[in-house]
C-alpha positions in Angstrom: 160.1 -23.5 21.6 159.5 -23.4 17.8 155.9 -22.5 16.8 153.8 -25.4 15.5 152.3 -24.4 12.2 148.7 -25.6 12.1 146.5 -25.6 9.1 142.7 -24.8 9.1 140.3 -24.4 6.2 138.2 -21.2 6.3 134.7 -22.7 5.7 133.1 -19.7 7.5 134.3 -16.3 8.9 134.1 -17.7 12.5 137.1 -20.0 11.7 139.6 -17.2 12.3 138.0 -16.4 15.7 138.0 -20.1 16.7 141.7 -20.4 16.0 142.5 -17.1 17.5 141.1 -18.4 20.9 143.0 -21.6 20.5 146.2 -19.8 19.7 145.9 -17.6 22.8 145.4 -20.6 25.0 148.4 -22.5 23.5 150.6 -19.4 24.0 149.7 -19.4 27.8 150.6 -23.1 27.9 154.0 -22.5 26.4 153.2 -24.4 23.3 153.0 -21.7 20.7 151.1 -22.4 17.5 150.7 -20.4 14.3 147.4 -20.9 12.4 147.8 -21.1 8.6 144.5 -20.7 6.8 143.6 -22.3 3.5 140.7 -21.8 1.1 140.1 -25.5 0.6 141.2 -28.9 1.9 143.3 -29.9 -1.2 145.5 -26.8 -0.6 145.8 -27.7 3.1 146.9 -31.3 2.3 149.3 -29.9 -0.3 150.7 -27.7 2.5 151.0 -30.6 4.9 152.9 -32.7 2.3 155.3 -29.8 1.4 156.1 -29.0 5.1 154.4 -25.6 4.9 152.4 -26.8 8.0 153.1 -29.4 10.7 149.5 -30.3 11.6 146.3 -30.0 9.7 142.7 -29.9 11.0 141.4 -32.3 8.4 138.0 -33.5 7.2 137.6 -37.3 6.7 138.4 -37.0 3.0 141.4 -34.8 3.7 142.6 -37.3 6.2 142.3 -40.0 3.6 144.1 -37.9 1.1 146.9 -37.4 3.6 146.9 -41.1 4.5 147.2 -42.2 0.9 149.8 -39.6 -0.1 152.0 -40.7 2.9 151.3 -44.4 2.4 149.8 -44.5 5.9 152.7 -42.7 7.6 150.9 -39.5 8.6 150.3 -38.9 12.3 146.8 -39.2 13.7 145.7 -36.9 16.5 142.6 -35.8 18.3 139.0 -35.3 17.4 136.0 -33.5 18.8 133.6 -35.6 20.9 131.0 -34.9 18.2 133.2 -36.3 15.4 132.8 -39.8 16.6 129.9 -42.2 15.7 128.2 -40.1 13.2 125.6 -41.3 10.6 124.0 -39.9 7.5 120.3 -40.3 6.9 118.4 -40.7 3.7 115.3 -38.6 4.4 112.0 -38.8 2.4 108.5 -37.3 2.6 106.1 -39.6 4.3 103.4 -39.0 1.7 105.7 -40.7 -0.9 104.9 -44.0 0.7 108.5 -45.4 0.6 109.1 -48.2 3.0 112.6 -49.5 2.2 115.7 -48.2 0.5 114.9 -50.4 -2.5 111.7 -48.3 -3.1 113.9 -45.4 -4.2 115.4 -47.3 -7.1 114.9 -45.3 -10.3 114.1 -42.1 -8.4 116.0 -38.9 -8.0 118.1 -38.5 -4.9 119.5 -35.2 -3.5 123.1 -35.0 -2.3 125.2 -32.3 -0.9 128.4 -31.0 -2.5 130.5 -33.2 -4.9 133.2 -33.7 -2.2 131.0 -34.0 0.9 131.9 -37.2 2.8 128.6 -37.2 4.8 126.2 -35.9 2.2 127.5 -37.6 -1.0 130.5 -40.0 -0.9 129.6 -42.2 2.1 125.8 -42.2 1.1 126.7 -43.3 -2.5 128.7 -46.2 -1.0 125.8 -47.0 1.3 123.4 -47.2 -1.7 125.9 -49.4 -3.4 126.0 -51.8 -0.4 122.2 -51.9 -0.6 122.2 -52.8 -4.3 121.7 -49.4 -5.9 124.6 -48.6 -8.2 125.8 -45.1 -8.9 124.9 -43.7 -12.3 122.6 -46.6 -13.0 119.9 -47.2 -10.4 119.0 -43.7 -9.4 119.4 -40.1 -10.7 121.9 -38.0 -8.7 120.8 -34.4 -8.0 123.8 -32.6 -6.5 123.8 -29.3 -4.6 127.3 -28.0 -5.1 127.8 -25.3 -2.5 131.3 -24.7 -1.1 133.2 -27.0 -3.3 136.6 -27.8 -1.8 135.2 -27.5 1.7 134.3 -31.2 1.9 130.8 -30.5 3.2 131.8 -28.2 6.0 129.5 -25.7 4.4 126.1 -27.2 5.0 124.4 -25.1 2.3 124.4 -28.0 -0.1 122.8 -30.4 2.4 120.2 -27.8 3.3 119.3 -27.1 -0.3 119.0 -30.8 -0.9 116.7 -31.1 2.1 114.5 -28.2 0.8 114.4 -29.9 -2.6 113.1 -33.1 -1.0 110.4 -31.1 0.8 109.4 -29.4 -2.4 109.3 -32.6 -4.4 112.2 -31.7 -6.7 113.9 -34.8 -5.4 112.5 -38.0 -4.0 114.9 -38.2 -1.0 117.9 -36.4 0.3 121.0 -37.2 2.3 122.1 -35.3 5.4 124.3 -35.7 8.5 122.5 -36.9 11.6 123.4 -33.8 13.5 122.0 -31.6 10.7 118.8 -33.6 10.6 118.3 -33.2 14.4 119.1 -29.5 14.2 116.6 -29.0 11.4 113.9 -30.8 13.3 114.5 -28.6 16.3 114.5 -25.3 14.3 111.4 -26.3 12.2 113.2 -26.7 8.8 112.0 -30.3 8.9 108.8 -31.6 10.4 108.8 -35.2 11.8 105.1 -35.4 11.0 106.0 -34.9 7.3 109.4 -36.6 6.8 110.9 -39.9 7.7 114.4 -41.5 7.7 114.3 -44.2 5.0 117.8 -45.5 5.5 120.9 -44.6 7.5 124.6 -45.4 7.0 126.8 -47.3 9.4 128.7 -45.2 12.0 131.6 -43.1 10.7 134.0 -40.5 12.2 134.5 -37.0 11.0 137.3 -34.5 11.5 140.8 -35.3 12.9 144.1 -33.6 13.5 146.7 -35.0 11.1 150.4 -34.5 11.4 152.9 -34.7 8.6 154.8 -38.0 8.5 158.2 -36.5 9.4 156.9 -34.2 12.2 158.3 -34.8 15.7 156.1 -37.4 17.5 157.1 -35.7 20.8 155.9 -32.3 19.6 152.7 -33.9 18.2 152.1 -35.6 21.6 152.7 -32.3 23.4 150.3 -30.5 21.1 147.7 -33.1 21.8 148.3 -32.9 25.6 147.8 -29.2 25.6 144.7 -29.4 23.4 143.0 -31.8 25.8 143.4 -29.2 28.6 140.8 -27.0 27.0 137.7 -27.1 29.2 134.1 -26.4 28.3 133.6 -25.0 31.8 136.0 -22.2 31.0 133.9 -19.4 29.4 136.7 -18.5 26.9 137.0 -22.1 25.8 133.2 -22.6 25.8 132.9 -19.7 23.2 135.3 -21.5 20.9 133.9 -24.9 21.5 130.3 -23.8 20.8 131.4 -22.3 17.5 133.4 -25.4 16.6 130.7 -27.8 17.8 132.2 -29.7 20.6 132.3 -30.0 24.4 135.6 -31.9 24.6 138.6 -32.9 22.6 139.0 -36.7 22.6 141.7 -39.1 21.5 141.4 -39.7 17.7 140.9 -43.0 16.0 140.9 -44.2 12.4 138.8 -47.4 12.5 135.7 -45.5 11.5 137.2 -44.1 8.3 136.6 -47.4 6.6 133.5 -46.1 4.8 135.2 -43.1 3.3 138.0 -45.4 2.2 135.5 -47.8 0.5 133.6 -44.8 -1.0 136.8 -43.5 -2.5 137.6 -46.9 -3.9 134.1 -47.4 -5.3 134.1 -43.9 -7.0 137.8 -43.7 -7.7 137.2 -40.3 -6.2 140.7 -39.0 -5.3 142.3 -40.5 -8.4 139.6 -39.0 -10.6 140.0 -35.6 -9.0 143.7 -35.6 -9.7 143.0 -35.7 -13.4 140.3 -33.0 -13.4 
């Protein structure tokens, strides 16, 4: 059987370990894959479009890029259980006295990286839906760490959170999972901060196949992927690093917000001309 070439973005050194474990499992299941690593998501989507790879492990924005470039013909695969029904929170200090999202009008808001779906693009669209227009009703303070990684590098989100704590910004956006992790590890204190607003649910990463890739091969890849078991110690190691307990069937209905954010900001079109 011909190896499936599978793209992954190296957002941290652990990525090569994660895909090494997955590759070994797929070899045993007689479904060989060859990981192909990219420095950023644009390069990965370029690789998917050119046929350099068959399947990409895509961020929401990279999925949208693939979807638009293929006029909706790309193949949609699996997600992590933790990719579904995510939210982003606008977090403020309690001593600021803010009660509603409208109270932050005219203030400075902290965002993650320029291309982060969860810490910038979807939050900007959420503010727009609530009557706060980009570049008009608030000052954007961006923390551009790991550009090209679509927010997979949480450094920008973390710096924005610290800026909120120090008073450099009046509020900051963060993924719900990061908020919960930072409450647990003491980065944030629930006695000092509050969630002022939260986005609607959205989904995160998804496997994306190129439009002309064999649907049968894609289905087989998905079938084998779903055999990975958190109870298996070797799989658990990988799953803990990649932040999941199970692979689940993918869906695209919860990508509406990233679609709307892209339309509102003309993001992908603007990026093409940069």
